[in-house]
VOSETI-512570 format. One record per atom (N, C-alpha, C, O): x negated, y, z negated. Coordinates in steps of 0.02 Angstrom, whole numbers, plus 50000, padded with zeros to 5 digits. Layout:
N
XYZ...
This chain:
330
407656371350422408126376950417408526376250352408796370950337408566381650313408926381550250409666382950263409826388050294410126378450240410836379550252411086385650215410836387050160411566389250243411826395150209412196393250145412486387850140412176397650096412526396450033413276396550044413536400450084413626392250008414356391750014414676394649953414416394249897415266397649963415656400249906416056394749872416366395949820416076388849902416456383449872416126381149808415506380749806416506379649755416216377249692415886370449701416146366249737415326369449668414976363049671415406357649638415626358549582415516351949673415906346649643415596344349577414986343449573416016343449526415766341449462415976334249448416526332349468415566330349414415746323349401416346322949354416416327049308416766317949365417356316949322417186313049260416616311049250417686312049217417586308549154417376301349166416986298649127417636298149219417486291149231416806290049263416586284349270416466295349283415796294749313415276295349258415206300649228414896289949246414416290049191413766293149213413296289649234413726299649209413116303349223413136309849185413666312749175412546312249164412526318649129412306324249176412306330049156412126322549237411916327549284412496332049305413036329549323412386338549302412896343249324413446344449273413946347649289413376341849212413896342749161413766348849118413196350549103414306352049097414236357849053414106355948981413796359648944414346349948961414246347548892414026340248895414416335848877413416338948916413186331948924413186328148858413336322148857412996331448803412976328048739413666325648717413736319948693414166329848725414846327948706415096322248750415446317748727414916322348814415116317048860414816310348839415166305248838414166310348822413836304148801414136301548736414256295548730414256305948688414566303948625415256300748638415426295648609415636303948683416296301348698416266294348727416626289848704415836293248776415786286648807415536281348758415836276048751414976282748725414676277848681415116276148621415186270348603415406281248591415836280048533416466276248553416696271848516416736277848611417336274248634417176266848646417556262548623416636265348680416446258448692416286254748627416486248948618415916258048583415746254848519416366253548477416436248248447416826258348476417436257448438417866251948466418146247948428417926251548532418326246148563418036239348547418406234648531417376238648551417056232248536417176230348462417326224648447417106235148417417186233848346417906231648330418016226948292418396235148360419096233348349419246226348377419586222348345418966224848436419076218348466418776212748423419096207548413418176213848398417846208848355418256207748292418336202048269418496213148262418896212548201419536208648213419726204548172419866209948270420486206448285420356199048300420756194848280419806197548333419646190548348419426186848286419566180848279419096190248239418876187048178419456185048134419446179748101419986189248132420576187648093420426187648018419956190847996420826183947981420756183847908420166179547886419966179747828419896175547932419356171047912418726174547890418326171547854418636180747910418026184447891418086188047825417626191347803418656187347792418746190447726418786197947729419116200747772418436201247682418456208547677418106211947736418236217847749417676208347770417316211347826417786213347883417656218247918418336209647891418796211147946419126218047939419076222047986419456219547882419766226247878419256231847879419396237247905418666230747851418146235947852417926237247924417866243047945417816231947962417606232648032418166235848073418036239848118418786234048059419356236848096419416244348084419496248248131419386246348020419436253548004418856257348034418946262748063418256254648028417666258048056417726258548132417556263648161417966253248164418046253348236418556258448258418446262048307419116258848223419636263748240419366270848231419516275248272418986271948178418706278548166418226280648222418256286248248417776276148241417296277548294417666278448361417486282848400418166274348373418566274848435418916281648438418936284748491419206283748382419546290248380419056295948396419216300448434418466295648365417956300748378417756300748452417686306048482417676294848481417476294348550417996297248598417826300848644418626295548586419156297948631419266305448624419396308948673419206307948563419276315248553418696318848586418786324048617418086316148578417506319148611417586318848687417406323548722417836313148712417946312548784418446317648810418356320548863418986318648772419486323548792419186330548791419316334648835418786331948739418466338448736417986339648793417966345048822417606334448811417146334948867417516336048932417306340148973418066332448942418456333349003418726340449009418716343449063418966343148953419226349948954418686355048972418816359749009418076354048945417526358648961417346358349035417226363449066417336352249062417176351549134417706354849177417546358049228418336354049158418866357149198418856364749194419016368149242418676367249136418636374649129418056377349169418056383249189417546373149182416976375349221417146375749296416786378949334417686372549316417896372949386418266379449399418706381349361418086382849451418426389149467419106387849498419176383549542419606391449474420266391049503420676385049481421186383649512420476381549429420866375849405421536378349377421546382849335422086375349399422746377449375422846375749302423116379749264422626369849284422646367749213421936365749193421666360949220421646369349146420956368249127420896365149058420576367949014421216359449050421196355948986421156348448996421166346149053421116344648942421066337348948421706334248973422246337048966421646328449003422226324749029422696322948971422466320848918423356323748981423826321548929423746314148912423856312148855423556310048962423456302948949422876301948900422916297648856422346305848907421766305048863421926307748794421696304848744422306313048789422506315648724422946310548688422856309448628423406307548724423826302348693423396296448671423486293748616422926294448714422486288848695422116290348631422016285948589421896296548622421556298548560422026298048500421796297048444422676298948511423146298748456423276291648431423496290648374423126286548473423276279648453422846277348395423116275348344422176277548400421776275348342421856279948282421836277548225421956286448293422056290848236422716289248200422756289648139423236287548238423876285648208423806279148168424086278548114423446274348197423346268048162422956269048097423106265948047422456273448100422086274948039422546278147986422506276547927422976282648009423436285947963423906280847931424046281247871424156276047970424596270947944424236266747892424526265047840423606265047906423216261047857423106265047793423186262347738422926271347800422806275547741423436276347699423416276047638424006277347734424636277947697424866271247670425186271047617424706265847705424966259347685424656256647620424986253147583424036258447607423706255847547424056258147483424246253947443424146264747472424496266747411425226264647410425496263247357425546264247468426246262047470426296254747448426756252947410425836250547470425836243547450425706242847376426016238647342425256246947349425116246647277425716248747236425816246447180426136253247265426736255447231427336250947244427886252247219427236245747283427776241147297428256243547351428816241047356428046248347392428466251047446428296247347511427716247147531428806244547543428696240747604428476245447660428826250347676427906243947691427656248047746428126247747806428196252647843428446241947816428906241147872429626242547853430086240747890429736245747795430396247747774430556254847794430136258147826431136257447775431336264247794430836269647772430686274247810430596269147710430116274147686429466273747725429196278947745429226267747736428606266847774428676269247846428216272347873429246267847877429356270147946429376277747949429096280747995429706280947901429736288247900429036291147892428856295947927428646288347846427966290747835427546290047899427156294447916427626284447934427256283247995427446288248050427006290848085428096289648057428326294348108428086301448092427886305048137428106303248028427856309948009427116310548024426896315648051426726305448007426006305648019425866306248094425426309948115426236302448134426126302548206426296309448236425916312048277426856312448214427046319048239426516324248221426336328448262426266323948159425756328748138425116327948178424786332848195424946321648193424336320448233424416322948304423946325548333425006322048334425136324848400424996332348401424636334948444425286335748352425216343048349424486344948337424226349548368424146341248292423456342948275422996341948336422566346148349423086336548373422666335248431422786340448487422316342648519423416342148497423566347248548423276354048527423016357748568423326355448463423036361748438422276361748449421996366748473421946356248431421216355848435420966355848507420496359448523421276351848550421006350548617421306355048671421006355748725421886357948658422226361748711422306369148692422116373548731422596370448634422736377348616422106381048596421966386548621421716378048550421116381448526420586382448581420156386748575420616378348634420136379048689420386383948742420016385548789420996386348735421266391148783421556388148846421726391748892421636381448848421926378248907422656380148915422876381648971423036380048861423736382048860423886385248793423576383548742424356389848792424586392548728425226389048709425546385748750425416389648645426056386648623426636389448664427086385848684426616395948676427166399148713427206396448784427756395448810426636395348816426636392648884426916385548886427166383348938426886382048830427176375348825427906375548802428196370348787428196381548799428896382148779429006381348704429576380548682428476381648665428516380648593428476387448559427946390348552429046389848538429086396448508429426396048440429766391248424429316401248400429626401448334430386401548341430656404548388430736398348294431476398448297431736405648293431486409648254432236407148333432566413648331433306412648342433556407048334433666417948361434386417448369434596412948427435156410548429434136411848474434306407548531434176400148517434376395848557433856398648461433656391748447434266387148438434296381848468434726389248396435316385048382435726383648445435896377948457435886388748485436236387348548435856382548594436156378348627435186383148595434786378648636434836371448610434916366748650434786370648545434846363948515435526360848529435576355048549436046364748519436726362248531436836360748605437126355548622436606365248648436676364148719436326357748742436596354048784435746356448714435396350248731435746344148703435796339048737436006344748642436346339048610436966336948648437146331048648437296341648682437906340048719437766335248777438226331948802437146334948799436976330448854436876323248831436806318748872436856322148765436726315448739437266310448761437106304848780437906312548759438446308148778438386305648850438386299548861438336310248899438256307948968437636303648979437666298849017437086305248946436476301248955436576294248928436356289348958436906293648870437036287048841437496283048887437416276948894437986286348918438446282948964438076280149025438286275149053437536283449044437126280849099436666275349075436546270449111436416276049014435926271348987436246264548973435936259348986436856264448947437176258148927437236253248985437036247548978437506255349043437546250449098436866248249125436796242449147436376252649123435696250649144435436245049100435186239949124435506246049034435286240848987435696234548994435436228948987436346235249006436786229449012436606225249074436586219149070436486228549130436306224949191435646221149182435586215349200435156224549152434516221349140434586215649090434226210649093435056216449042435166211248992435436204849022435316199448996435806205449078436056199449112435496195949151435526189949163434996199849172434436196949210433926193849163433656188449176433786197249108433306194849059433676193148995433906197748960433756186748978434136184848918433746185948853433576181248818433626192248838433276194048777433676199348740434096202848770433556199948675433916204848634433426210248610433016208848567433476216248638433026221648616433116223248542433676222948515432566224848509432576226648438432386233948431431886236148459432786237748394432646244848385432036245748341431936242048293431616250848356431056252248311431286254748243430906254548194431916256948239432216258948175432856254848167433406257448175432796248448150433376244048147433846245948089433616248648039434486244448096434966246048043434796242347979434556236747980434926245547923434756242647858435356240447818435296236447771435946243047835436546241347796436606245347732437046244047691436156250047722436156254147661436166261547680435876263547731436506265547640436566272647654435886276147651435726280347693435476274247602434816277247596434386275647657434036280047683434416269447679434036267447738434276271247800433866273247841434926272247807435196276047863434946283147862434746285847914434956286347804434726293247799433986293847817433796298447853433576289247792432866289447806432726288347881432286291447910433106283747911433016282547982433256288448024432966289948076433776291848002433996297848038433466303448032433346307048080433166304047973432626308947965432046307348012431766311848045431866300848016431306298848058431466299348132431086302148171432046296448152432206295748222432566301648254432516302648314432936305448213433336310848242433076317848224433356322848247432556318148185432266324748168431516324848182431276328748224431136320648147430406321048152430156318648220429776322148253430376312648241430136309948305430306314348364429866315548406430916317048370431056321448427430606327548430430396329648484430456330448373430026336448372429326334648396429046337848441429026329448365428346327548384428286325248456427826327148491428766321048478428726318348545428866323648599428556323448652429326328148585429466333348635428876338148642428736340648697428536339548588427936343748592427406340348636427076343548676427326333648628426826330048667427056329048739426706331048786427636325848749427836323648816428106329248860427956329448920428476333848832428756339248873428326345548866428066348048916428246348048805427876354248796427176353948826426986358248865426796348848807426106348348831426046344748898425826347748947426236338348900426106334348960426456337049022426146337849075427106338449017427476340749075427226347549099427176348849159427056351949052426796358449071426126357849106426006361049157425676353549079425016352649110425086349849180424766352349227425506344849188425586341749255425956346449303425816346349363426406350549277426756355249320426266360149351426346362049409425766362249313425286367049339424856363949395424656367449441424726357549389424306354149439424706351249497424476351149554425316348749482425676344749532426336347749555426616345549605426596352749519427246355449536427786352549491427676347649456428376355449493428916353649447429166346549458429256342749410429296344649521429596338149535429146332449513429376327849479428516332649533428056327249514427916327149440427806321849411427906333049409427806333349337428396330149300428296326649250428996331349325429596328449295429566320849297429686317449247429396318049355429376310749363428806307749322428896302749288428216310849326427646308149289427776308449214427606303749178428066313949190428216314549119428716309249096428646306549042429216307849138429716302749121429396295749118429536291949072428986294249167428646287649167428176287049107428146281749076427816292349092427366292449035427746291048970427536286848930428306294448961428726293648902428976286448896428946283448842429216283648951429496276948950428966271648937429076266848899428376272448968427836267548958427596267548886427506262248857427496273448857427246273848789427706270248740427476267348692428366270548753428836267548707428886259948712429246256848672428536256948759428556249648763427856246648752427776240548760427366250748736426686248148728426626243148671426216238548676427016243948619426956239548560427456233848560427496230148511427846233048613428346227748616428006220948623427536220148662428236216148585427986209248588428566204448586429136206348573428436198148600428956193148601428686186348582428086185548570429126181348580428916174648563428466171548615428046167348599428546173648678428116171248732428056176848783428356182248775427676175548836427546180748887428186182848922428286188748935428626178048936429256179548970429706184048929429996188748955429756182548865430176186648821429886193648814430256198648817429236194048805428906200648798429006204748862429146210748857428946201648920429026205348982429746207748990429866213349011430226203448973430926205448977431086211248931431426215948951430846210948870430956216348822430636222848846430926228248840430026222248874429676228248899430046231348958430116237448961430286227249004430636229949062431296233249042431466238549068431666230048997432296233048974432156239648937432486244648948431646239448893431476245548856431246251148901431426256948890430856249448952430606254548998431176257449039431256263549042431566253149072432096255649117432646259349079432916264249105432806257049019433346260348982433136267148955433566271048933432496268648956432256275248933432176280148990432086286148978432186277849051432096282249108432646287649112432476293449123433286285949104433806291149109433696296849059433726302649078433576295148995433486300448945432826304148958432786310148946432316300648982431676303948995431746309049051431476314549046432106307349104432216312049158432646317949135432506323649153433146316549094433576321949069433186326649024433286332749027432746323948982432346328148938431876332648978431806338548964431556329749029431106333749071431486339049110431246344649116432076337249137432476342049175432686347849131432656353649151432916346349070433116351649024432536356249007432606362349005431956353248996431366357248978431176361949035431056367849024431146359349095430956363449152431476368749168431316374149191432106367149155432636371949169432656377549117432746383349134432566375649054432626380548999431966383948983431956389348952431406380849003430736383248985430666384148910430326388648886431006379848873430986380048800431006372948774431326368648804430676371748719430646365048690431276363348651431406357448637431686368448633432246367148588432806363248620433116359048586432956364348683433496360648716433336353148720433756349048701432736351148744432586343948743432546341048673432716335148663432336344948624432346342348555433066340848534433196335848502433536345348553434236344248537434506337848568434836333848535434346336748633434566330648666434246324548635434586319548622433596324748624433226319148596433506317248527433606311448512433626322348486433876321148418434576318048420434706313248384435016320748462435696318148466435696311048495436056306748470435296309948546435256303348578435026298048527435356292948519434476299448492434236294748442434726293948384434856288348361434996299548361435456299248304436076295148319436286291248276436356296048378436956292148397436806284748399437196280648374436246282848428436066275848432435926272848364436116267048351435616276548320435486274148252436146272948215436236267848182436606277748220437246277048186437656271348216437966267548178437656270648282438016265148313437746258348292438116253648280437076257848286436776251648263436976250048192437096244248175437006255148150437216254148080437946252048076438116247648036438366255148117439076253348117439166246048140439556242348111438796244148192438856237248217438636232148165438936226848158438106233748128437866229248076438386228348021438526222748000438676233847999439156233547944439816230347966440156226947927439986231348030440606228348055440536220748060441016217048051439926218448074439816211248080439656207848014439606201748012439576211847961439406208947896440006205347865439946202647810
């Protein structure tokens, strides 16, 4: 007996299932998997080889990062195609986690490309100019990847992500968001202080004070202007909107906050495992209040400008306070 046809959509394999059967873009899926694995192996080999391999190490590292970036971007594209093939999908685009993962090797490549001419010119890559260049490159890559993988594929429009051209409402939105910086900092300080008594470590700012006016200005440009724009487009405009469509406002708010906090501690290191863990926990927990506030503002205003205002003011105040503390102790 032949079973009756069902109106239910045929289940489609996910990104983590290695099969080309039933896929809308099998070639892109295979490229994504193979390039990602090849890139990861190449980067790992380069890191393990260290300086002992001479010129082969940086060549292998750059090649590995390039292949890894291609693989993750292809994987994100494949995932978006599969989701669009599903009928009734609330959000038919790649996972925000996968898009962010694709931004990591591309950002590292950008830093390497920018670092070579800067080093030749005698500009410190880890100085204020280098940090500003790195933040600008990262923000541009966030926008480019979202444009390529989300907007151009029709998964979301810029307007649906709350990203609109500046108009007469923009300044009030920015100011309104910035006014929340004070209360959020007042909540953040005791959280960091309590954790500081549990873990005897001293957190280091990604934009540490320089003691110079030029350095302060460059760090304010990087931390209070460029970074808030790029990060709010990624974490609130894109990620929170995508998750809201699939999970609802409350779960999207929490997931977006956790995502934001985790990303900001991925590069933290320490003298030993205990120190690194303490720094990571303090960094993670101290970012939760501002992450929740940014998500709440975005969902309430349905505009990217209010969270950008809060993010900019929050970062700017902390940068200035760090500079004041350095100069006062000098």
